[in-house]
N, C-alpha and C positions, 0 to 999 in steps of 0.2 A: 653669434648664432650657435656656437658650440654649447653654451650653457642651457639652451632650450632642448637639446637632445634627450637628456634624462627625463625631462618633463613630458616630451612627446611619447617616449617609450612607455612611461607610466600611464599616460592617458590612453594609449592604444590598448594596453593590458587591461585596465579597468573597464574600458568600453566592452571588451570581449567578455568579461566576467559579469558585469552588472546589467548591461542592456538586454532587453528581451531578445532571445535568439542568440545570445552570446555563446561561443563554442565551449565554454567551461562551466556552464550552468549545470547543476546536479540533475535537473529535469531531463537533460538530454540522454541520460543513461537509461538503457532499456534492460530490464531484468531477464534472466534466463529461467527456465523451469527449475533447474538445480538450485539457483539462488532463492527462488520462491519457496521450494520445499524446505530448504535449510532455515529460512526465516520463519516459516509457519511452525516448524518443529521447535525452534528456539523460543518462539513466542508462547507456544503451548506449555513448554516447560516452565517459562517465567510465570505464566498465569497460575499453574499448579503450585509453584513455590511461594509466590508473593500474594496471591489472592486477587479477586476481581478489582477492587478499588484501586490498588496500586498499579496493577497491570493495565487496566483500561486508561488510566491517566497517562501512563508512559506511552502506550500505543498511540493515543490521540495526540500526544505532543510531538510525535515523529522521532527526532533524534536518532538513536540506534535502530529504531523500528521503521525508518524510511530511508530509501536510497533511490533517487530518481523516481521512476514509476513503480517501484516496489515498495509496498507498505503493508502493514498488518491491519486486518479487520476482524471484528468479532460480532457474531449474531447469536442471540440467545434462543432457547427452545421455543419461544413464542413468536420468533421471527422479528424481534426488535434489534436494531443496530445498537450495539453497546460500545463499539470502538471503530474508528476509521481514520487511519493516519493520513489519508488524502482528501477525504470529503467529510469534514466535521458537521456539515449541515444534515447528514444522515443520522447522526447519533440521536437515539430516542424515537426514531421513526420506524415504521414497520416495512418489511420487505413485501413485495407482492406475492402473497401466499397462493395465488391462483396460477403462478408460473410453474411449469413442470420442473425446471432446474432448481427452483427454490425448494420445492417438495423433496427433490432428490438430495439437496444439501441437508435439509432438516432431518432426513432419515439416516444420515451417516452415523455409523456405530463407532468406528475407530478413526480411520483416516483414509483419504482417497483423493484423486484428482477429479475436478469438475470443470467442464468446458461450457462457456456461455459468452454473452456479449455484455460489455460494460464500458462506461466512459473512462478514458485514460486521463490521469492528471497532467500528462505531457502536452496534450493538445485539446482536451475537453471534447473529444470525438469518441463515438462508440466503436470499439474494436473487439475482435475475438480475444478471449482471455482464458487461460488455464490456471486454475487456482488449486493449490494443495490445501485441503481442509482437514483439521485435526479436532476431534471431539474431546473436550475437557469438561466432564460433568454435563451441565446444562448449556454449555457454550460451544460454538463452532468457531475455531480460530483458523484464519486463513491468510494466505499471501499468494499473489498470482503474477504470471508473466503475460503481458499483452502481446498479441501477434499483429505487427504493423505491416 
């Protein structure tokens, strides 16, 4: 029976990490506003330095640009999603230009916070969200913190 102990410990650990709802899943991390602002600012700098093609590919891949429910998104001046680290199905689609918050975002000149409701990648439910948005030429680069 003693030889089964390491196997049982490993099984319990992997269950916690791999199974839905496991306590070590990255999705369980909820971002702060400070983390969102830091990521949006870093992403805006990356976009300026590397250009749209390389930046959008990196943002869409996640990696350094995704941490739990914190991710980078980019919308261009026409209201088209150019990047979304959490919802790739949005890329290439248009935002709802009739919504006042979208108009507010598209009018951003430099950088600011915008509050709105959006689906969280953690539970696929709509929550209040505060996003820090930075204008980089024709693009709005953002990252936000959900309020659960």
